C-alpha positions in Angstrom: 26.9 5.8 -108.7 29.1 5.5 -111.8 31.7 7.6 -109.9 31.8 5.1 -107.1 32.2 2.1 -109.4 35.0 3.9 -111.2 36.8 4.6 -107.9 36.5 1.0 -106.9 37.9 -0.3 -110.1 40.8 2.2 -109.8 41.6 0.9 -106.3 41.4 -2.7 -107.5 43.9 -1.9 -110.3 46.3 -0.3 -107.8 46.1 -3.4 -105.6 46.9 -5.7 -108.4 49.8 -3.5 -109.4 51.1 -3.6 -105.8 50.8 -7.4 -105.7 52.9 -7.7 -108.9 55.6 -5.5 -107.4 55.7 -7.6 -104.3 56.1 -10.8 -106.3 58.9 -9.3 -108.3 60.7 -8.2 -105.2 60.4 -11.7 -103.7 62.0 -13.3 -106.8 64.8 -10.8 -106.7 65.5 -11.4 -103.0 64.9 -15.2 -103.2 62.7 -15.2 -100.2 60.2 -18.0 -100.4 58.3 -17.6 -97.2 58.6 -15.5 -94.1 56.4 -16.3 -91.2 55.7 -13.6 -88.7 53.8 -13.7 -85.4 50.3 -12.5 -85.5 49.9 -8.9 -84.4 46.9 -7.9 -82.4 45.4 -4.6 -83.6 42.2 -2.8 -83.5 40.7 -0.4 -86.0 40.6 3.1 -84.7 37.0 4.2 -84.3 37.6 7.9 -84.3 38.7 8.8 -87.9 37.6 11.5 -90.2 34.4 10.8 -91.8 35.8 11.2 -95.3 38.5 8.7 -94.6 36.1 6.3 -92.9 34.0 6.3 -96.0 36.8 5.7 -98.3 38.2 2.9 -96.1 34.8 1.2 -95.9 34.6 1.3 -99.6 38.1 -0.1 -100.0 37.5 -3.0 -97.5 36.0 -5.5 -99.9 38.8 -4.8 -102.3 41.4 -5.6 -99.6 39.7 -8.9 -98.8 39.8 -9.9 -102.4 43.5 -9.0 -102.8 46.3 -11.5 -102.4 47.7 -9.8 -99.3 45.3 -11.5 -96.9 45.1 -8.4 -94.7 42.2 -8.8 -92.2 41.3 -5.7 -90.3 39.8 -6.5 -86.9 36.9 -4.7 -85.3 37.0 -2.6 -82.2 36.6 -5.7 -79.9 40.3 -6.6 -80.0 40.3 -9.5 -82.4 43.8 -11.0 -83.5 45.1 -10.3 -87.0 46.0 -13.4 -89.0 49.7 -13.8 -89.8 50.8 -12.6 -93.2 52.1 -15.2 -95.5 53.3 -12.6 -98.0 55.5 -9.7 -96.9 55.6 -6.4 -98.9 59.2 -5.2 -98.8 60.5 -1.8 -99.9 57.5 0.2 -98.5 58.7 2.9 -96.2 55.6 4.9 -95.1 55.0 7.2 -92.3 51.5 7.8 -91.1 50.5 11.3 -90.2 47.8 12.0 -87.6 45.4 13.1 -90.3 46.1 10.1 -92.5 48.0 12.0 -95.2 51.2 10.4 -96.6 54.6 11.9 -96.8 57.0 12.0 -99.6 58.8 8.7 -98.8 56.8 6.5 -101.1 58.8 4.2 -103.3 56.1 1.9 -104.5 53.2 4.0 -105.7 52.2 5.4 -102.3 49.4 7.3 -104.0 47.7 4.0 -104.4 47.4 3.7 -100.6 45.6 6.9 -100.1 42.4 5.0 -99.2 44.1 3.2 -96.2 44.0 4.5 -92.6 47.0 5.7 -90.7 47.0 2.6 -88.6 47.1 0.3 -91.6 50.0 2.3 -93.1 52.0 2.0 -89.9 51.3 -1.6 -89.7 52.5 -2.3 -93.2 55.6 -0.3 -92.5 56.4 -2.4 -89.4 55.9 -5.6 -91.4 58.4 -4.4 -94.0 61.0 -3.4 -91.4 60.7 -6.8 -89.7 61.1 -8.6 -92.9 64.2 -6.7 -93.8 65.6 -7.4 -90.3 65.1 -11.1 -90.5 66.5 -11.2 -94.0 69.7 -9.5 -92.7 70.1 -12.2 -90.1 70.4 -14.9 -92.8 68.6 -17.5 -90.7 67.9 -19.8 -93.6 71.6 -20.0 -94.5 72.6 -20.7 -90.9 69.9 -23.4 -90.6 71.1 -25.0 -93.8 74.7 -25.0 -92.6 73.7 -26.5 -89.2 71.6 -29.2 -90.9 74.6 -30.1 -93.1 76.8 -30.4 -90.0 74.3 -32.7 -88.2 73.6 -34.9 -91.1 77.2 -35.0 -92.3 78.5 -38.5 -91.7 81.9 -38.7 -90.1 84.4 -41.0 -91.7 85.0 -44.3 -89.9 88.2 -44.8 -87.9 90.8 -46.6 -89.9 91.9 -49.8 -88.3 95.6 -50.3 -88.0 96.8 -52.8 -90.5 98.9 -55.6 -89.0 102.3 -55.9 -90.7 102.7 -59.0 -92.7 105.0 -61.6 -91.3 108.1 -62.1 -93.3 108.4 -65.7 -94.2 112.1 -65.7 -95.0 113.0 -62.8 -92.6 115.2 -63.4 -89.6 113.5 -63.3 -86.2 114.7 -62.3 -82.7 118.2 -63.3 -81.8 118.5 -66.3 -79.6 121.5 -67.6 -77.8 123.0 -71.0 -78.5 122.0 -72.2 -75.1 118.3 -71.4 -75.8 118.6 -73.0 -79.2 120.2 -76.1 -77.5 123.2 -76.2 -79.8 126.9 -76.2 -79.1 129.3 -73.5 -80.4 130.0 -75.6 -83.5 126.3 -75.5 -84.4 125.6 -79.2 -83.6 122.3 -79.6 -81.8 122.6 -81.1 -78.3 120.4 -83.9 -76.9 117.3 -82.8 -75.0 117.5 -82.8 -71.3 114.7 -84.6 -69.5 112.4 -82.2 -67.7 111.9 -83.0 -64.0 108.4 -82.7 -62.6 107.9 -79.8 -60.2 107.0 -80.9 -56.7 104.5 -78.7 -55.0 105.4 -78.6 -51.3 102.6 -78.9 -48.8 102.3 -75.9 -46.5 101.6 -78.1 -43.5 103.2 -81.5 -44.2 102.2 -84.3 -41.8 104.8 -85.3 -39.3 106.0 -88.9 -39.6 103.9 -91.5 -37.6 105.2 -92.9 -34.4 106.8 -91.3 -31.4 108.5 -87.9 -31.6 111.3 -86.7 -29.4 110.7 -83.7 -27.2 113.0 -81.3 -29.0 112.5 -77.7 -28.0 112.5 -75.3 -31.0 113.6 -72.3 -29.0 116.6 -73.9 -27.1 119.3 -76.5 -27.3 117.9 -79.9 -26.4 121.3 -81.0 -24.9 121.6 -78.1 -22.5 121.5 -78.8 -18.8 118.7 -76.2 -18.4 116.4 -78.3 -20.6 117.2 -81.5 -18.7 116.4 -79.7 -15.4 113.2 -78.5 -16.9 112.0 -82.0 -17.8 113.0 -83.3 -14.3 111.1 -80.5 -12.6 107.9 -81.3 -14.6 108.3 -85.1 -13.8 108.8 -84.6 -10.1 106.0 -82.1 -9.8 103.7 -84.5 -11.5 104.5 -87.3 -9.0 103.6 -85.1 -6.0 100.4 -83.9 -7.7 99.3 -87.5 -8.4 99.8 -88.7 -4.9 97.7 -85.9 -3.3 93.9 -86.4 -3.1 92.0 -83.2 -2.8 88.4 -83.0 -1.8 86.0 -80.9 -3.8 84.2 -78.4 -1.7 81.9 -75.6 -2.9 82.7 -72.2 -1.5 80.2 -69.6 -0.8 79.8 -66.8 -3.3 81.0 -64.2 -0.8 84.2 -66.0 0.0 84.7 -66.9 -3.6 84.4 -63.2 -4.6 86.9 -62.3 -1.9 89.4 -64.8 -3.2 89.0 -63.6 -6.8 89.6 -60.0 -5.7 93.1 -61.0 -4.4 94.2 -62.3 -7.8 96.6 -59.8 -9.6 98.7 -59.7 -12.7 102.1 -58.1 -13.3 104.8 -57.9 -16.0 106.4 -61.2 -14.8 103.2 -63.2 -15.3 102.8 -62.2 -18.9 104.9 -64.0 -21.5 104.8 -65.0 -25.2 104.7 -68.8 -25.2 103.8 -69.8 -28.8 103.9 -68.5 -32.3 100.5 -67.5 -33.5 97.0 -67.7 -32.0 96.4 -69.8 -28.9 93.5 -72.2 -29.3 93.8 -74.3 -26.1 95.1 -73.7 -22.5 95.7 -76.1 -19.7 97.0 -75.6 -16.1 99.0 -78.3 -14.4 97.3 -79.5 -11.2 100.5 -79.0 -9.2 100.2 -76.8 -6.1 104.0 -76.4 -5.8 104.8 -74.7 -9.1 102.6 -72.9 -11.6 102.9 -74.7 -14.9 100.9 -73.6 -18.0 100.6 -75.4 -21.3 99.2 -73.8 -24.5 98.3 -75.2 -27.9 98.8 -72.9 -30.9 97.4 -72.5 -34.4 100.8 -73.2 -35.8 100.8 -76.8 -34.3 103.1 -75.9 -31.4 102.7 -76.8 -27.8 104.3 -74.4 -25.4 105.2 -75.1 -21.8 105.8 -72.3 -19.3 107.1 -72.5 -15.7 105.6 -69.3 -14.3 107.6 -69.5 -11.1 110.9 -69.8 -12.9 113.1 -66.6 -13.1 113.9 -65.1 -15.5 110.6 -65.9 -17.2 112.1 -66.4 -20.7 114.2 -69.3 -19.4 111.1 -71.1 -18.2 109.4 -71.3 -21.7 109.9 -74.3 -24.0 108.2 -74.7 -27.3 107.7 -78.0 -29.1 106.2 -79.0 -32.5 104.3 -82.3 -32.1 101.7 -81.3 -34.8 101.6 -79.7 -38.2 98.3 -78.0 -37.8 96.3 -76.1 -35.1 96.2 -77.7 -31.6 92.5 -77.3 -30.6 92.4 -79.4 -27.5 94.9 -79.9 -24.6 94.5 -81.8 -21.3 96.8 -83.1 -18.6 96.0 -86.7 -17.9 93.9 -87.2 -14.7 95.7 -90.4 -14.0 99.2 -89.2 -14.6 99.9 -85.4 -14.6 103.3 -86.1 -16.2 101.4 -86.8 -19.4 99.9 -84.1 -21.5 97.6 -85.1 -24.4 97.2 -82.8 -27.4 94.8 -83.1 -30.4 95.2 -81.4 -33.7 93.5 -80.6 -37.0 96.1 -82.8 -38.8 94.3 -86.0 -37.6 96.7 -87.0 -34.8 96.3 -87.3 -31.0 99.6 -87.4 -29.1 100.7 -87.9 -25.5 103.7 -86.0 -24.2 105.6 -87.9 -21.5 108.0 -85.6 -19.6 109.7 -88.6 -17.9 110.6 -90.1 -21.3 110.9 -86.8 -23.2 108.8 -88.1 -26.0 105.5 -87.4 -27.7 103.8 -90.8 -28.3 101.1 -91.2 -30.9 97.8 -92.3 -29.4 95.5 -92.1 -32.4 96.0 -91.2 -36.1 93.6 -90.8 -38.9 95.0 -89.0 -42.0 91.6 -89.0 -43.8 89.9 -86.9 -41.1 90.4 -83.8 -39.1 90.0 -83.8 -35.3 88.3 -81.0 -33.3 88.1 -82.1 -29.7 88.4 -85.0 -27.3 87.7 -86.0 -23.6 88.4 -89.0 -21.3 85.6 -91.5 -21.0 87.3 -93.3 -18.2 88.8 -91.7 -15.1 92.1 -93.5 -15.6 92.3 -91.9 -19.1 92.4 -95.3 -20.8 89.6 -94.6 -23.2 88.8 -91.5 -25.1 86.0 -90.0 -27.2 87.2 -88.0 -30.2 85.1 -85.5 -32.2 85.7 -84.9 -35.9 85.1 -81.8 -37.9 82.9 -83.7 -40.4 80.5 -84.7 -37.6 81.7 -88.2 -36.9 83.2 -89.6 -33.6 85.8 -92.1 -32.7 86.1 -94.4 -29.6 89.8 -94.9 -28.8 91.2 -97.4 -26.3 94.8 -96.6 -25.3 95.3 -100.1 -24.0 94.9 -101.6 -27.4 98.1 -101.8 -29.5 98.3 -99.6 -32.5 97.1 -96.1 -33.2 93.6 -96.9 -34.7 90.1 -96.5 -33.3 87.9 -99.1 -31.7 84.8 -97.8 -33.2 84.0 -95.0 -35.7 80.5 -93.5 -35.2 78.5 -91.4 -37.7 76.4 -88.9 -35.9 73.5 -86.7 -37.0 75.6 -83.6 -36.7 77.3 -81.9 -39.7 80.1 -80.6 -37.6 81.5 -81.2 -34.1 83.4 -78.4 -32.3 83.6 -79.7 -28.7 83.1 -83.0 -26.8 82.7 -83.2 -23.1 82.0 -86.1 -20.8 79.7 -86.0 -17.8 81.8 -85.9 -14.6 79.6 -88.4 -12.7 77.8 -90.5 -15.2 80.7 -91.0 -17.7 78.7 -92.9 -20.2 77.0 -89.6 -21.2 78.8 -87.0 -23.3 77.7 -83.8 -24.9 78.7 -82.4 -28.3 78.4 -78.8 -29.7 78.0 -78.3 -33.5 76.9 -75.8 -36.0 73.5 -74.9 -34.5 72.6 -77.7 -32.1 73.8 -79.4 -29.0 73.4 -83.2 -28.7 73.6 -85.6 -25.7 74.7 -89.1 -26.4 75.1 -92.4 -24.5 78.4 -94.1 -25.3 76.8 -97.5 -24.6 74.3 -97.2 -27.4 76.6 -95.9 -30.2 76.0 -97.5 -33.6 78.7 -97.3 -36.3 76.1 -96.8 -39.0 74.1 -93.9 -37.5 73.0 -92.5 -34.2 70.3 -90.3 -33.0 71.0 -88.2 -29.8 69.2 -88.9 -26.6 68.5 -85.2 -26.1 68.9 -82.2 -28.4 69.1 -78.6 -27.3 67.5 -76.5 -30.0 67.3 -73.1 -28.3 70.3 -71.8 -30.2 69.9 -69.7 -33.4 73.5 -69.5 -34.7 76.8 -71.4 -34.6 77.8 -72.9 -31.2 81.4 -72.6 -30.0 81.3 -74.9 -27.0 79.2 -76.9 -24.5 80.5 -78.1 -21.1 79.1 -79.9 -18.0 79.6 -78.4 -14.6 82.7 -79.9 -12.9 81.3 -81.5 -9.7 77.9 -82.9 -10.4 77.3 -82.2 -14.1 73.9 -80.7 -13.2 74.4 -77.7 -15.4 75.5 -77.2 -19.0 76.9 -73.9 -20.2 76.9 -73.1 -24.0 78.6 -70.3 -26.0 76.7 -69.2 -29.1 77.4 -66.8 -31.9 74.1 -65.0 -31.3 75.8 -63.1 -28.4 74.2 -65.3 -25.7 75.5 -67.6 -23.0 72.9 -70.2 -21.9 72.8 -72.4 -18.8 70.7 -75.6 -18.9 69.5 -77.8 -16.1 71.0 -81.3 -16.7 70.3 -82.7 -13.2 67.8 -85.1 -14.6 68.8 -86.5 -18.0 65.5 -87.4 -19.6 63.8 -86.6 -22.9 64.4 -82.8 -22.4 66.8 -80.5 -20.7 65.3 -77.2 -19.7 66.8 -73.8 -20.2 67.5 -72.0 -16.9 69.3 -68.7 -17.7 70.3 -66.7 -20.8 73.0 -64.1 -20.5 73.7 -61.4 -23.1 77.4 -61.4 -23.9 79.3 -60.1 -26.9 80.7 -63.2 -28.6 81.5 -61.7 -32.0 85.3 -61.9 -32.0 85.8 -61.4 -35.8 88.2 -63.1 -38.1 91.5 -62.7 -36.4 90.6 -63.6 -32.8 89.9 -67.1 -31.4 86.3 -67.7 -30.6 85.2 -67.5 -27.0 84.5 -70.6 -25.0 82.8 -70.4 -21.6 84.3 -73.0 -19.2 83.4 -73.8 -15.6 85.7 -73.1 -12.7 86.8 -76.6 -11.7 86.7 -75.7 -8.0 83.4 -73.8 -8.1 80.4 -75.7 -9.3 78.1 -72.7 -10.1 80.5 -70.2 -11.7 82.1 -70.1 -15.2 84.8 -68.0 -17.0 84.6 -66.4 -20.4 86.5 -63.8 -22.4 85.2 -60.4 -23.1 85.3 -57.8 -25.9 84.7 -54.9 -23.4 87.1 -52.0 -22.8 89.3 -52.1 -20.8 90.2 -55.6 -21.8 89.1 -58.2 -19.2 88.1 -61.7 -18.4 84.7 -62.1 -16.7 83.2 -64.6 -14.3 79.4 -65.2 -14.1 77.1 -67.2 -11.8 74.8 -69.8 -13.1 71.9 -67.5 -12.2 73.2 -64.9 -14.8 74.7 -62.5 -12.2 78.1 -61.0 -12.8 80.6 -62.1 -10.2 84.1 -60.7 -11.0 86.2 -59.2 -13.8 90.0 -59.6 -14.2 91.4 -56.5 -15.7 94.6 -54.5 -15.7 95.2 -51.5 -18.0 98.9 -52.0 -18.3 99.4 -55.8 -18.3 96.2 -56.9 -20.0 95.8 -54.9 -23.2 94.4 -57.7 -25.5 91.5 -60.1 -25.7 92.0 -63.4 -23.9 89.7 -65.7 -25.8 90.7 -69.0 -24.2 90.9 -69.2 -20.4 91.5 -71.9 -17.8 91.4 -72.0 -14.0 93.6 -74.1 -11.7 91.7 -77.0 -10.2 92.6 -76.2 -6.6 94.4 -72.8 -6.5 93.2 -69.3 -7.4 95.2 -69.1 -10.6 93.8 -68.0 -14.0 95.6 -68.4 -17.3 94.3 -66.7 -20.4 95.7 -66.9 -24.0 95.3 -64.3 -26.7 95.7 -64.4 -30.5 99.4 -63.4 -30.6 100.7 -66.3 -28.5 100.8 -64.6 -25.1 99.7 -66.1 -21.8 98.4 -63.8 -19.1 98.3 -65.2 -15.5 96.3 -63.8 -12.6 97.3 -65.3 -9.3 97.1 -64.6 -5.6 
């Protein structure tokens, strides 16, 4: 027993000596702590009995040492990581557990360890030497310094100080307002800058018919005016009866209408907003109102066609409505956004002023009386004016405030002329001219079936029993107005593309004045065409020609007695289909 105690004490002394050597090595290498991953190892069960006895005796001594080496059992437990690394030990374990000669730190003291523990300590030492050679601590310290190092702030540019007595930029004597001798000149009074109006109003009163595209003193222009005056006399004397043709014969007549290069001509500058056909049956005369304020007249039967076009400037803003007088076809009435309504008289070669209101902008008008003596005028702000041409002056008889925010078109019933219909933003109203109150008026009937902005609303030409409306919701609607009561019923709805965009004039469906139940409207379809529909919603005819009609005709008008169609586009051209 005394021999076993002596051996244990000897082993404990060797362990203590080994720990002191390890501490000394750490101080020399300046390694404070090396953390290694835990290594999984098992104790070999089959070892020589003599060595197993020695290792079992040395196990309590290892647990008490500062190396913290825990030997697992044969069940595969994990070894705890070593907080202390023993460098400088280069040992090789032999199969029988005996050590070789490469022992630098008292290898004889490890004679009690197994071969596995010797190899394990050797691996730990090699790993520690490898990590020490990588110098990870120094690299981490340098990286930490680079991250935490504060970059110097950008230096702002210092503004140079102004020299108080220094000479500035050179300036000429003219800019200094001095003469060559150095004497200052008197200051010149500054004149206020006048901003010119893009569309100045034309002077009030009558304007002479002066063509902008020709010489007004030429014999050709005088013959032009004489032709229009003579044709108007023959048209006024003839009384035509209104007869409704059958759909079959009407389709056959429409099929005979053609277009060619001689019936297409540029009449105005800019988009065409209104078109009117003279009622003459001798010559084909077309009038067009433009966005530029021009009114163009074209004698289609004149050759060459360029000599039959005359352009006038009776307005300064767009001409949105144009009619030949039903009482005297030698008169053409034009209404403009500039707040003026003029009557062009071909016999006198003058544009007379019928109505003027510079504080408002006009949108549309129609004749309340068959002799064209009284008019109803719609304003863009929703108000209306009653104008009597027999009264001296250019003012209104009555200014009426309606319940509409905006009025686009005004149309009078062809039989009961006290009724008129207006189209606005999203509603259509029917009024009685005998009950208009200047302070405020409620409509007799409101058509509320529309969901978007309305472009136009017109009565049928013979009886007024139908109303056709054009709406921005891509629908054409036909209403039954045969009985004007508290409500007008909706008859037909036709899907039709009415989205013309920004650069094209909006579509307006208008009735054929010689066919009670058919109306004309422009189309966005390809090839470009003008379409005619029946009041039942059925398609009737399409005017198209790939060579001569290559643009959208937004505004169209039919001759009251002849099969002649005139369509205007947004570049100032008139396209005429005729038999």
